[in-house]
C-alpha positions in Angstrom: 3.7 122.5 140.7 0.7 122.6 138.3 0.8 119.8 135.8 0.7 121.1 132.2 -1.5 119.4 129.6 -0.1 116.7 127.3 0.8 119.4 124.7 2.1 122.0 127.2 5.6 122.7 128.5 6.2 122.5 132.3 9.2 123.3 134.3 10.2 119.7 134.6 10.2 119.5 130.8 12.4 122.7 130.6 14.9 120.9 132.8 14.7 117.9 130.6 15.4 120.0 127.5 18.4 121.6 129.2 19.8 118.2 130.2 19.4 116.9 126.7 21.2 119.8 125.2 24.1 119.5 127.7 24.4 115.8 127.0 24.7 116.4 123.3 27.3 119.2 123.8 29.3 116.8 126.0 29.1 114.2 123.2 30.4 116.6 120.7 33.4 117.3 123.0 33.9 113.6 123.4 33.9 113.1 119.6 36.5 115.7 119.1 38.7 114.2 121.9 38.5 110.8 120.3 39.1 112.2 116.8 42.4 113.8 117.8 44.4 110.5 118.0 43.1 109.5 114.6 45.7 111.7 112.9 48.6 110.2 114.8 48.0 106.6 115.6 44.6 105.6 114.1 41.3 105.0 115.8 41.1 104.2 119.5 40.6 100.5 120.5 37.1 99.4 119.5 36.6 102.1 116.9 39.0 100.7 114.2 36.1 99.9 111.8 33.6 102.5 112.7 32.5 105.8 114.3 31.3 106.1 117.9 27.9 104.4 118.3 27.8 103.2 114.7 29.4 99.8 115.0 31.4 98.3 112.2 31.2 100.0 108.8 30.7 97.8 105.7 33.5 96.1 104.0 36.2 96.4 106.8 36.7 100.2 106.4 40.2 101.2 107.7 40.6 103.7 110.6 39.5 107.2 109.7 41.1 110.5 110.4 39.6 114.0 110.5 40.5 117.4 109.3 40.9 118.9 112.8 40.3 122.5 111.7 37.0 121.5 110.2 36.1 119.5 113.3 36.8 122.4 115.6 34.7 124.7 113.4 31.9 122.1 113.4 32.0 122.0 117.2 31.9 125.8 117.5 28.9 125.9 115.1 27.2 123.2 117.0 27.6 124.9 120.4 26.2 128.1 119.0 23.2 126.4 117.3 22.5 124.3 120.4 22.4 127.3 122.6 20.1 129.1 120.2 17.9 126.0 120.1 17.7 125.8 123.9 16.7 129.4 124.1 13.9 128.9 121.5 12.8 125.8 123.4 12.6 127.7 126.7 10.2 130.1 125.0 8.2 127.3 123.3 9.1 128.8 119.9 11.0 125.9 118.3 10.6 125.7 114.5 10.2 122.2 113.2 12.7 121.0 110.6 11.5 120.5 107.1 11.2 116.8 107.3 8.1 114.8 106.5 8.8 112.5 109.5 8.0 115.6 111.7 5.4 117.2 109.5 2.2 116.3 111.4 0.3 118.8 113.5 0.9 116.9 116.7 4.7 117.5 116.5 4.1 121.3 116.4 1.6 121.2 119.3 3.9 119.2 121.6 6.9 121.4 122.6 8.9 118.5 123.9 8.5 116.6 120.6 9.1 119.7 118.5 12.3 120.4 120.5 13.4 116.8 120.1 12.8 116.9 116.4 14.7 120.2 116.0 17.5 118.8 118.2 17.7 115.7 116.1 17.9 117.7 112.9 20.8 119.8 114.4 22.6 116.6 115.5 22.1 115.0 112.1 23.5 118.0 110.3 26.5 118.1 112.7 27.2 114.4 112.1 27.0 114.8 108.4 29.3 117.8 108.6 31.7 115.6 110.5 31.6 113.1 107.7 32.7 115.8 105.3 35.7 116.4 107.7 36.8 112.8 107.3 40.1 112.4 105.5 40.7 109.5 103.2 39.9 108.0 99.8 36.5 108.3 98.3 35.5 104.7 99.1 36.3 105.2 102.8 34.4 108.5 102.9 31.4 106.9 101.2 31.4 104.0 103.7 31.6 106.4 106.7 28.7 108.4 105.1 26.7 105.3 104.6 27.2 104.2 108.2 26.3 107.6 109.6 23.2 107.8 107.5 22.1 104.4 108.7 22.6 105.4 112.3 20.8 108.7 111.9 17.9 107.0 110.2 17.6 104.5 113.0 17.9 107.0 115.9 15.3 109.5 114.6 12.9 110.5 117.4 10.0 109.5 115.2 11.1 105.9 115.6 10.4 105.9 119.3 7.0 106.1 121.1 8.5 108.2 123.8 9.2 111.0 121.4 6.7 110.5 118.5 4.0 113.0 119.1 1.7 111.6 116.4 1.9 108.0 117.8 1.3 109.3 121.3 -1.7 111.3 120.2 -3.1 108.3 118.3 -2.7 106.2 121.4 -4.7 108.7 123.5 -7.4 109.1 120.8 -7.8 105.3 120.5 -7.5 104.6 124.2 -4.5 102.4 123.6 -5.9 100.4 120.8 -3.2 101.6 118.3 -0.5 100.3 120.6 -2.2 97.0 121.0 -2.6 96.7 117.2 1.0 97.7 116.7 2.1 94.9 118.9 0.0 92.5 116.9 1.5 93.9 113.7 5.0 93.4 115.1 4.4 89.8 116.1 2.9 89.1 112.6 6.0 90.6 110.9 8.3 88.6 113.2 6.5 85.4 112.1 6.8 86.2 108.4 10.4 87.4 108.7 10.2 90.9 107.3 8.6 94.3 107.9 5.3 94.6 106.0 5.4 97.3 103.4 1.9 96.7 102.2 -1.2 94.6 103.1 0.1 91.4 101.7 -3.2 89.6 102.4 -4.8 91.6 99.5 -2.5 90.2 96.8 -2.2 86.8 95.2 0.0 85.9 92.3 -2.1 84.9 89.3 -5.3 86.4 90.8 -4.6 90.2 91.0 -0.9 90.4 90.1 0.8 88.5 87.2 -2.5 88.1 85.5 -1.7 88.4 81.8 -3.2 85.3 80.0 -0.6 82.8 78.9 0.9 79.3 79.4 4.1 77.7 80.4 5.5 76.0 77.3 8.9 74.8 78.5 10.6 74.3 81.8 13.9 73.0 83.1 15.4 73.0 86.6 16.2 76.8 86.4 13.3 78.4 84.7 9.9 78.2 83.1 9.2 79.8 79.8 5.8 81.6 79.6 4.2 82.4 76.2 1.4 85.0 76.3 -1.9 85.0 74.4 -1.9 87.5 71.5 -4.2 90.5 71.8 -4.0 91.3 68.1 -5.0 89.3 65.0 -1.5 89.7 63.6 1.9 89.7 65.2 5.4 90.6 64.2 7.2 87.6 62.8 10.1 87.9 65.2 9.0 87.0 68.7 10.0 89.0 71.8 11.8 87.4 74.8 11.9 89.1 78.2 14.8 88.2 80.6 14.0 89.6 84.1 16.4 89.6 87.0 16.7 86.4 88.8 17.2 88.2 92.1 13.4 89.1 91.9 10.4 87.5 90.4 9.4 88.2 86.8 6.0 89.8 87.6 7.5 93.2 88.2 6.9 93.3 84.4 3.3 92.1 84.8 1.9 93.7 88.0 -1.6 94.9 86.9 -3.1 95.1 83.4 -2.7 98.9 83.3 1.0 98.9 84.3 2.2 95.6 82.7 5.1 96.0 80.3 4.5 92.4 79.2 0.8 93.2 78.3 1.9 96.3 76.6 4.3 94.3 74.4 1.6 91.8 73.5 -0.8 94.7 72.7 1.7 96.2 70.4 1.6 93.0 68.3 4.7 91.1 69.6 4.5 87.4 70.2 5.9 87.7 73.8 7.7 85.2 76.0 9.2 85.7 79.5 11.6 83.7 81.6 10.1 82.9 85.0 13.0 82.0 87.3 12.8 79.1 89.7 13.2 80.2 93.3 16.3 78.1 94.2 16.4 75.6 97.1 19.2 73.5 98.4 19.1 71.3 95.3 20.3 74.2 93.1 22.9 75.4 95.6 25.8 74.3 93.3 24.6 76.2 90.2 26.9 78.9 88.8 27.0 81.7 86.3 27.6 79.4 83.3 24.5 77.3 84.2 22.3 80.4 84.2 23.7 81.7 80.9 23.9 78.3 79.1 21.0 76.4 80.5 18.7 79.4 80.9 19.2 82.5 78.8 20.7 80.7 75.8 18.3 77.9 76.2 15.3 80.3 76.3 16.5 81.9 73.1 16.7 78.5 71.3 13.3 77.5 72.6 11.6 80.7 71.4 13.2 80.3 68.0 12.0 76.7 67.8 8.4 77.6 68.9 8.2 80.5 66.4 10.0 78.7 63.6 12.0 81.9 63.0 15.8 82.1 62.9 15.9 85.4 64.8 14.2 86.9 67.9 14.2 90.2 69.8 15.3 90.1 73.4 14.9 92.4 76.5 16.9 92.3 79.7 16.1 94.1 82.9 18.7 94.9 85.6 20.7 91.7 86.3 18.6 90.1 83.6 20.2 92.6 81.2 23.7 91.8 82.4 22.9 88.1 81.8 21.5 88.8 78.4 24.7 90.7 77.4 26.7 87.7 78.5 24.6 85.5 76.3 24.9 87.9 73.4 28.6 88.0 73.8 28.7 84.1 73.8 26.6 84.1 70.6 28.9 86.7 69.0 31.9 84.6 69.8 30.2 81.7 68.0 29.1 83.8 65.0 25.5 83.2 65.9 23.0 86.0 65.0 19.9 84.5 66.7 19.1 87.8 68.3 18.1 90.6 66.0 17.9 93.4 68.5 18.3 93.8 72.3 16.8 96.1 74.9 18.6 96.8 78.1 16.7 98.4 81.0 18.7 99.8 84.0 21.5 97.4 83.2 25.1 97.4 84.3 27.6 96.3 81.7 30.5 98.6 82.8 30.7 98.2 86.6 33.1 101.1 87.1 30.3 103.1 88.9 28.0 100.9 91.0 26.6 103.7 93.1 25.8 103.1 96.8 26.3 99.4 96.5 30.0 100.0 96.1 30.3 100.6 99.9 29.9 96.8 100.4 32.3 95.6 97.8 36.0 94.9 98.4 38.3 91.9 98.3 37.5 90.9 101.9 33.8 90.9 101.3 33.9 89.0 98.1 36.4 86.5 99.5 34.1 85.9 102.4 31.2 85.1 100.1 33.5 82.8 98.0 34.6 80.9 101.1 31.1 80.5 102.6 29.1 79.8 99.4 31.3 79.9 96.4 31.2 76.1 95.9 27.7 75.4 97.2 25.0 77.0 99.2 22.3 79.7 99.0 22.3 83.4 99.3 19.0 83.9 101.3 16.4 86.1 99.5 15.6 87.9 102.7 19.2 89.0 103.2 19.2 90.5 99.7 15.8 92.2 100.2 17.0 93.7 103.5 20.2 95.0 101.9 18.2 96.8 99.1 15.7 98.2 101.7 18.5 99.7 103.8 19.8 101.5 100.8 16.8 103.8 101.5 16.3 103.2 105.2 13.9 106.1 105.9 11.5 105.2 103.2 11.7 101.5 103.1 12.4 100.5 106.7 11.7 103.0 109.4 8.6 104.5 107.7 6.9 101.1 108.1 8.3 100.5 111.6 6.6 103.7 112.7 3.3 103.1 110.8 3.0 99.4 111.6 4.1 99.3 115.2 4.0 102.7 116.8 0.7 103.8 115.2 -0.9 100.3 114.7 -1.7 101.0 111.0 -2.0 98.6 108.2 0.0 99.8 105.2 -2.1 100.5 102.1 -2.2 98.0 99.2 0.6 98.6 96.7 1.4 96.0 94.1 5.0 97.1 93.6 5.8 96.7 97.3 4.1 93.3 97.4 6.4 92.2 94.7 9.3 93.8 96.5 8.6 91.6 99.5 8.2 88.4 97.5 12.0 87.7 97.6 14.1 85.0 95.9 17.2 83.1 96.9 20.3 82.9 94.7 22.7 80.0 94.3 25.9 80.8 96.1 28.4 80.0 93.3 26.4 82.2 90.9 26.3 85.1 93.4 30.0 84.8 94.3 31.1 84.7 90.7 29.0 87.7 89.9 30.4 89.7 92.7 34.0 89.0 91.9 34.0 89.2 88.1 31.6 92.2 87.7 31.3 94.3 90.9 34.9 93.8 92.1 37.0 93.3 89.0 34.8 94.8 86.2 35.9 92.1 83.7 32.9 92.3 81.4 34.3 95.3 79.6 37.8 93.8 79.3 37.9 91.9 76.0 38.8 88.3 76.6 39.0 88.6 80.3 36.0 86.3 81.0 35.1 82.9 79.6 31.4 82.0 79.8 30.0 78.7 78.4 33.4 78.0 76.8 33.7 81.3 75.0 35.9 84.4 75.7 33.7 87.4 75.9 34.1 90.7 74.0 31.0 92.9 74.4 32.3 95.2 71.7 31.6 92.4 69.2 27.9 92.4 69.9 26.7 93.8 66.6 23.0 94.5 66.6 20.6 97.4 67.3 20.4 98.0 71.0 18.0 100.1 73.0 19.4 101.3 76.3 17.3 102.8 79.0 18.5 104.4 82.3 16.5 106.0 85.2 17.7 109.5 86.2 17.4 108.9 90.0 18.4 105.2 90.1 20.3 104.4 93.2 21.1 100.8 92.1 22.2 101.4 88.5 23.3 105.1 88.5 22.3 106.9 85.3 25.9 107.3 84.3 26.5 103.6 84.7 23.5 102.7 82.6 24.8 105.2 79.9 28.3 103.7 80.0 26.9 100.7 78.1 26.7 103.0 75.0 30.5 103.2 75.1 31.4 99.5 75.2 28.7 97.7 73.3 28.9 97.3 69.5 26.1 97.9 67.1 23.7 100.7 66.5 22.6 102.1 69.9 19.8 104.3 71.1 19.8 105.7 74.6 16.8 107.1 76.5 16.8 108.5 80.1 13.6 108.3 82.1 12.6 110.1 85.3 12.4 108.5 88.7 14.2 105.5 90.1 15.2 101.9 89.4 11.6 100.4 89.3 9.2 103.4 89.0 11.1 104.8 86.1 10.8 101.5 84.2 7.2 100.7 85.1 5.7 103.9 83.7 2.8 103.1 81.3 1.9 105.7 78.7 -1.8 105.8 79.7 -0.9 107.4 83.1 1.0 110.2 81.4 3.4 110.5 84.3 7.0 111.5 84.5 9.2 112.5 81.6 11.9 111.0 79.4 14.8 112.5 77.5 16.1 111.8 74.0 18.6 113.3 71.6 17.4 113.9 68.1 21.0 113.8 66.7 21.6 110.3 68.0 25.0 111.3 69.3 26.5 109.3 72.2 29.3 111.4 73.7 31.7 110.0 76.2 29.8 110.8 79.4 26.2 111.2 80.5 26.4 114.9 81.3 27.4 115.7 77.8 24.6 113.6 76.5 22.1 115.4 78.7 23.3 118.7 77.5 22.1 117.9 74.0 18.9 116.0 75.1 15.3 117.2 75.0 12.8 116.5 77.8 9.6 114.9 76.5 6.5 114.4 78.7 5.2 111.0 79.6 6.5 107.5 79.2 9.4 106.2 77.3 7.4 103.1 76.4 6.0 104.7 73.2 9.5 105.5 71.9 10.7 102.0 72.6 7.6 100.5 70.9 8.3 102.5 67.7 11.9 101.5 67.8 11.1 97.8 68.4 8.6 97.7 65.5 11.5 98.4 63.1 13.1 95.2 64.2 10.0 92.9 64.4 10.0 91.9 60.7 6.7 91.6 58.8 3.3 91.0 60.3 2.0 87.4 60.2 -1.2 85.8 61.6 -1.2 85.5 65.3 -0.9 81.9 66.6 -4.1 80.2 67.8 -2.4 77.9 70.4 0.6 78.0 72.7 3.9 76.4 71.9 4.3 74.6 68.6 2.2 71.7 67.4 3.7 68.2 67.1 6.8 69.2 69.1 7.7 69.0 72.8 6.8 72.6 73.2 3.2 72.6 74.4 1.1 74.1 77.2 2.3 72.6 80.5 0.2 74.8 82.8 -1.5 78.2 82.7 0.5 81.3 83.4 1.9 82.5 85.8 3.1 78.9 86.3 4.3 77.2 89.4 7.9 78.4 89.7 6.8 82.0 90.6 4.6 80.7 93.4 7.6 79.2 95.4 8.5 81.3 98.5 12.1 81.9 99.6 
């Protein structure tokens, strides 16, 4: 037999393709056989919490059953498509699926790889069709879908050197150097405990990220308060306080000078402060939700008031920071305290009825497990949180880097946002467990009087101030409908804006780049659901930041001379260390 070139198709490879197709057809028959008992007696032994090959599904999913008519139709469609695919493969005329994982020229030039990619696409479609045949409640179906999607993402032929035509070609072109470098990359990632998404050696907090000039003017065991140097000769009399999420570091709001929301706020004439959370260690393992509201958010509000000498401030909360800010505002409302003149909420959950894809993890068993293991003391490891969020988009945020780093021996390009994303933080166990039960599981924040925080019963409807609410259209962590739901439960005069893109990219969208769009309603109406709001909204080009700046200016008060020093003279609030401070430097 004459050996074909690397990109050719020999008779031994034709036999391999035939065997692969036959194996997959047998697997489909096996799946149908195993599905049949589901309708009568539940899943076979060993499959009670998952699908074949998937392992356990999240949250203790009950046994699943299938619509047998749909399953039989899927099998027939698969058999027909598989036969057509084999015929195309025998002729060397396989069309690659429209998937960027298989878009390279090497995939097209290598018939074995192109057949493998096409076969994978067929199997993936069939598996997802089977998910649609699952009978059960929406949560069970969502969990099955999530499990299947994870399995399909992990088993893509692009993830394996034996099938990845691009990685093979690069190995040949570099005489094996790409494989050697890939092994070095893998060992380095094993040492650091996570897959590299960017060249982390090129970034340093305080040198080329988190560089806005400022100083730490207060700190306690939970946070440092940073005040930023004014960029204008006058500032609005009411200062601005940023409350970022404590599940990440604050400098997502201050990555680079040209995409820093903090710098933008300062440049617009606001005396700006930010909470920089401490990365918890074992000494903070007993801290709970009340500690973070009372000794952090409410404390920060009081310190900013004391430094500025003003009775009111403006405040902004991002993601979980927004939920914490709403808790603090509800506490203040219960006390008759109007210290906050206006609030801005960015991709924030207040009504937890729709929590998007994260809902697949949340049920009584999951929450109870967290309460038993860390509800009284302990830490939720930052890397576990980071991995969870990455696997919400496994193709983009996990396997993309596995292929590039290890199979191709590449160093990912520098990207400040992904450096920040990898700089994870821990959470105190009691804080995390309380948050899961009272918000994600039981949705108590929108139930008047159902929660007591810092000794006060909360009623978010009594928060009476102007509130600017932003949601991202493609957000997979805070779905746009969930962000919008805040308009229906918070009191006060509310303004809602929808931005393009996702949870982070939608928020960090500076006007100078003139990217993406945002949507507003001229009539200011806030109907019951997001679809009705969108029907009456206009799409506007560029960033939502300019609209927010104009809105915030209305609540800043009069202009006064910018301060010439940090903190407040002759008080305990003075410069402790330059920004970005020491708390943000601590690694999980």
